[in-house]
Structure formats: C-alpha cells, structure tokens
Phi, psi and omega in degrees: 000315181295322181295320179296320179288330182286337181296332181295320181255047184297312181300317183294316180294324180294316179297319180295321179295318179295320179298318179296320181294322179295316180298318180296319180295318180296316180297317180296318179297317180296318179297318180296317180297318180296316180297315181296318179297318179295316180296318180295318180296317180297316181291323180292316180291325180298321179286000000 
C-alpha cells in the first residue's frame, strides 16, 4: 500500500533518497578522514 502511494511522488522520493545517500557518503568520508588523521597523528607523535 505504501509503495503504491509512493509511486505518485516518485521524483521527490528519488531526490530525497539520493540526498540521503549523498549525506551518508559525506558523513562516512568525514569519519574516515578523521580516523586516518588521528592514526597518522598518533603514529607521528609516537615517533
């Protein structure tokens, strides 16, 4: 039932889905950069 109702607003739901995926990708990238930066800083300070 929800899928049938969602087909009417397909472009909007598709855009929102793409936006969520972009936000998730950006958050994942930031987390990866922070983790790599922390590991590099720890190894650099350790030496």
